[in-house]
C-alpha positions in Angstrom: 143.8 -28.3 121.6 147.0 -30.3 122.1 150.1 -29.9 120.1 153.6 -31.5 120.1 156.0 -28.6 120.6 159.4 -29.3 119.2 162.5 -27.9 121.0 165.0 -30.5 119.8 164.9 -34.2 119.0 165.1 -35.1 122.7 162.7 -32.4 123.9 159.2 -32.6 122.5 156.5 -31.4 124.8 152.8 -32.0 124.6 151.1 -28.8 125.5 147.9 -26.9 125.0 147.2 -24.1 122.5 144.0 -22.3 121.6 142.2 -23.9 118.6 143.0 -21.6 115.7 140.4 -19.1 114.7 139.9 -18.9 110.9 139.1 -15.9 108.6 136.4 -15.7 105.9 138.7 -17.3 103.3 140.4 -19.9 105.5 139.8 -23.5 106.5 140.1 -25.3 109.9 141.3 -28.9 109.5 141.0 -31.6 112.1 144.2 -33.6 111.7 143.7 -37.3 111.5 147.2 -38.4 110.5 150.6 -36.8 110.0 153.9 -38.4 109.1 157.2 -37.6 110.7 159.6 -36.8 107.9 163.3 -37.6 108.0 163.9 -33.8 107.7 162.0 -33.3 110.9 164.8 -34.9 112.9 167.7 -32.9 111.2 168.5 -30.6 114.1 170.8 -28.2 112.2 167.7 -27.6 109.9 165.0 -27.6 112.5 166.4 -26.5 115.9 167.3 -22.9 115.0 163.6 -22.1 114.5 162.5 -23.9 117.7 160.2 -24.0 119.6 157.7 -24.8 116.9 155.1 -27.4 115.9 156.5 -29.5 113.1 154.6 -31.8 110.7 154.1 -31.2 107.0 152.4 -34.5 105.9 149.0 -33.8 107.3 145.7 -35.3 106.3 142.3 -34.8 108.0 138.7 -33.7 107.9 137.6 -30.2 107.2 136.1 -29.0 110.4 135.1 -25.5 109.4 135.2 -23.2 106.4 135.2 -19.5 106.1 132.1 -17.9 104.5 134.1 -17.1 101.3 135.3 -20.7 100.8 133.1 -22.4 98.2 135.4 -25.1 96.7 135.4 -27.3 99.9 132.9 -28.2 102.5 132.8 -29.4 106.1 133.4 -33.2 106.2 135.7 -33.3 103.2 138.6 -35.7 103.6 141.8 -34.0 102.3 145.5 -33.7 102.2 146.9 -30.2 102.6 150.1 -29.0 101.1 152.1 -26.9 103.6 153.9 -24.9 100.9 152.4 -23.5 97.7 154.0 -21.5 94.9 152.7 -18.4 93.3 152.8 -19.9 89.8 153.6 -16.4 88.5 157.2 -15.5 89.3 160.2 -16.2 87.1 161.1 -19.3 89.1 157.6 -20.9 88.7 157.5 -19.9 85.0 160.8 -21.6 84.5 159.7 -24.8 86.3 161.5 -24.1 89.5 158.4 -23.9 91.7 160.2 -25.0 94.9 162.6 -22.0 94.5 159.5 -19.6 94.6 159.7 -17.1 97.4 155.9 -17.5 98.0 156.4 -21.2 98.5 159.0 -20.6 101.2 156.8 -18.2 103.1 153.5 -20.1 103.0 152.5 -22.7 105.7 149.6 -23.8 107.7 149.4 -23.0 111.4 150.7 -24.3 113.8 151.9 -27.5 112.1 150.7 -31.0 111.3 151.6 -32.4 114.8 148.5 -30.7 116.3 144.9 -31.6 116.7 143.8 -28.8 114.4 145.5 -26.6 111.8 144.4 -23.3 110.2 144.8 -23.4 106.4 145.4 -19.8 105.1 143.8 -18.5 102.0 146.6 -19.3 99.5 146.9 -22.8 100.8 143.2 -23.3 100.8 143.0 -22.1 97.2 146.1 -23.9 95.8 147.1 -26.6 98.2 144.2 -28.8 99.1 143.7 -32.2 97.5 140.6 -34.3 98.2 141.3 -37.9 99.1 139.4 -40.7 97.3 136.9 -42.5 99.5 138.9 -45.7 99.6 142.2 -43.9 100.5 143.0 -43.9 104.2 144.3 -40.9 106.0 147.5 -42.9 106.6 148.0 -43.5 102.9 147.3 -39.8 102.3 150.3 -38.8 104.4 152.5 -40.2 101.6 151.2 -37.7 99.0 153.9 -35.1 100.0 156.9 -37.5 100.3 156.0 -39.4 97.2 155.6 -36.1 95.3 159.1 -35.1 96.4 160.4 -38.4 95.1 158.6 -37.9 91.8 160.1 -34.4 91.4 163.6 -35.7 92.2 163.4 -38.5 89.6 161.9 -36.1 87.0 164.8 -33.7 87.5 167.4 -36.4 87.4 166.1 -37.7 84.0 166.3 -41.3 85.0 165.6 -43.9 82.2 164.6 -47.5 82.2 168.0 -48.7 81.0 169.8 -46.9 83.8 171.5 -48.5 86.8 170.3 -46.6 89.9 172.3 -46.5 93.1 170.3 -45.3 96.1 172.5 -44.3 99.0 170.5 -44.4 102.2 167.6 -46.8 102.6 165.3 -44.9 104.9 161.8 -43.7 103.9 163.0 -41.5 101.0 165.4 -44.1 99.7 162.6 -46.8 99.8 160.2 -44.5 98.0 162.8 -43.9 95.3 163.2 -47.6 95.0 159.5 -48.2 94.7 159.0 -45.4 92.1 162.0 -46.6 90.1 160.6 -50.1 90.1 157.3 -48.8 88.9 159.1 -47.1 86.0 160.8 -50.3 85.1 164.4 -49.2 85.9 166.5 -52.3 85.0 168.9 -52.4 87.9 168.3 -50.8 91.3 171.0 -51.0 94.0 170.5 -49.9 97.6 173.3 -49.0 99.9 173.2 -48.4 103.7 175.3 -49.1 106.8 172.4 -50.9 108.6 171.6 -54.5 107.7 168.0 -54.0 108.8 167.5 -51.2 106.3 169.1 -53.2 103.5 166.7 -56.1 104.2 163.8 -53.6 103.8 165.3 -52.2 100.6 165.5 -55.7 99.1 162.0 -56.5 100.2 160.6 -53.3 98.6 162.2 -53.8 95.2 166.0 -53.3 95.2 167.7 -55.9 92.9 170.9 -55.7 94.9 172.1 -54.3 98.2 175.5 -53.0 99.4 176.6 -52.7 103.0 178.3 -49.3 102.8 180.3 -49.9 106.0 184.0 -50.0 105.1 186.2 -48.5 102.4 185.4 -50.7 99.4 182.0 -49.4 98.5 182.9 -48.4 94.9 184.5 -51.9 94.3 181.3 -53.6 95.6 179.3 -51.5 93.2 181.5 -52.4 90.2 181.2 -56.1 91.1 177.5 -55.9 90.9 177.3 -53.6 87.9 179.7 -55.4 85.5 182.6 -53.2 86.2 180.8 -49.9 85.9 179.6 -47.3 88.2 175.9 -46.2 88.5 174.2 -44.0 85.8 172.1 -42.4 88.5 173.2 -42.0 92.1 170.5 -40.7 94.5 171.8 -39.5 97.9 169.1 -40.0 100.4 171.1 -39.6 103.6 172.6 -36.5 105.2 175.6 -38.5 106.4 178.8 -37.1 105.0 180.1 -40.6 104.4 177.2 -41.2 101.9 177.8 -37.8 100.3 181.5 -38.6 99.7 180.7 -42.1 98.5 178.4 -40.7 95.8 181.4 -38.9 94.2 183.1 -42.2 93.6 180.1 -44.2 92.3 178.8 -42.2 89.3 179.3 -43.5 85.7 180.5 -41.4 82.8 177.6 -39.2 81.6 175.8 -40.0 84.9 174.0 -37.9 87.4 174.3 -37.5 91.2 171.0 -36.3 92.7 171.3 -34.8 96.2 167.9 -35.6 97.5 169.3 -35.1 101.0 172.2 -33.0 102.0 174.8 -32.9 104.8 175.2 -30.4 107.6 176.2 -27.1 106.0 179.3 -26.9 108.1 180.8 -29.6 105.9 182.4 -28.8 102.6 182.2 -31.3 99.8 185.4 -31.9 97.8 183.9 -32.2 94.3 186.5 -33.6 91.8 185.6 -31.0 89.2 188.3 -31.9 86.7 187.5 -35.6 86.8 183.8 -34.8 86.4 184.5 -32.4 83.5 186.2 -35.2 81.5 183.3 -37.6 82.3 180.5 -35.1 81.8 179.0 -35.8 85.3 175.9 -33.9 86.3 175.3 -32.9 90.0 171.6 -32.0 90.7 169.7 -31.1 93.8 166.0 -31.5 94.4 163.9 -29.8 97.1 160.3 -30.3 98.0 157.4 -30.8 95.5 155.5 -28.6 93.1 151.7 -28.9 92.4 152.2 -31.2 89.4 154.2 -33.5 91.6 151.6 -33.6 94.2 148.8 -34.3 91.7 150.9 -37.1 90.2 151.6 -38.6 93.6 147.9 -38.5 94.5 147.0 -40.3 91.2 149.6 -43.0 91.8 148.3 -43.6 95.3 144.7 -43.5 94.2 145.3 -46.1 91.5 147.2 -48.3 94.0 150.2 -48.3 91.7 152.5 -48.1 94.7 151.7 -49.8 98.0 152.6 -47.6 100.9 150.7 -49.4 103.7 153.6 -51.9 103.9 156.0 -49.1 104.7 154.1 -48.0 107.9 155.8 -49.5 110.9 154.3 -47.3 113.7 151.0 -45.5 114.3 151.3 -43.3 117.4 149.1 -41.0 119.4 150.1 -37.3 119.8 151.3 -38.1 123.3 153.8 -40.5 121.8 155.3 -38.0 119.3 158.6 -38.0 121.2 158.9 -41.7 120.8 158.2 -41.3 117.1 161.1 -38.8 116.8 163.4 -41.2 118.6 162.5 -44.0 116.2 163.1 -41.8 113.1 166.4 -40.6 114.5 167.6 -44.1 115.4 166.8 -45.2 111.8 166.8 -48.9 112.5 163.8 -51.3 112.2 161.3 -48.5 111.9 160.4 -47.0 108.5 157.3 -44.7 108.3 156.1 -43.2 111.6 152.6 -41.7 111.6 151.1 -39.7 114.4 147.3 -39.6 114.9 146.7 -36.3 116.8 143.0 -37.0 117.4 143.2 -40.6 118.4 140.5 -41.3 121.0 
């Protein structure tokens, strides 16, 4: 089979690997679609583990099942979660499933940007979700990113009456905008440094947009929001400028959610004394738990959020390098989906 082997953002090689052999309690999936996540192009995060096959938003058709697998059958159309928690450890029992050690050590092989993947027993038991017959494989690739968005908003405690500021209008920022709009959040403001991204944010539900280029970002926010900062600030960019801006844009009693984070070599100067007097909450959100994935699948199945209008490119496996360039450039593209078994 063919895979897209990642070395770095500018070095992705299409090469052959043996089709995985499965055990008695495992599943072989023929990958029909896999999204390229914004985290896939963060080199400080990905390159240290290279070379490897990336891709964690995979949907496909079950090609083969081990003899002990009874819950699924050949031909089932499914989304497969790459990480699954144990549901037994103290982190899972306290609702912190994405901090579970099991979650961080489970994955399918070799990665979603391959023609076939082997789904290990624990993923086969706890991480497979059947797609409705009227849901395309492309729509199914949004189960994981939407689930991450659902988790972030649940942890932030966003309310309808809040003003939400989304810093970074890429795929994760747009999903946050769409989900907040679905929830009826009264004022959604999107910020980015690229006009093309701001146009998309407005088209997908932002009530206002701010070009974050320049030094008067907080003043622009105050003009829009009747002199106040935002109750909820979601950081959906790893750019240090966006991180620093979030510290200046949060209202008293508000929350900053770091959905994306900067390069670890940077140190963030948090104004703790100022935040202490204002009772500011800083939260992080990583990944998705089973309940988030189930909720995401239900939202997509009921067509409560349209994701087809976010797909800008559908590429063959041989075009994966182009897909990474488009995601890294972050301009007119939004969701890039690779079809590993395109004829």
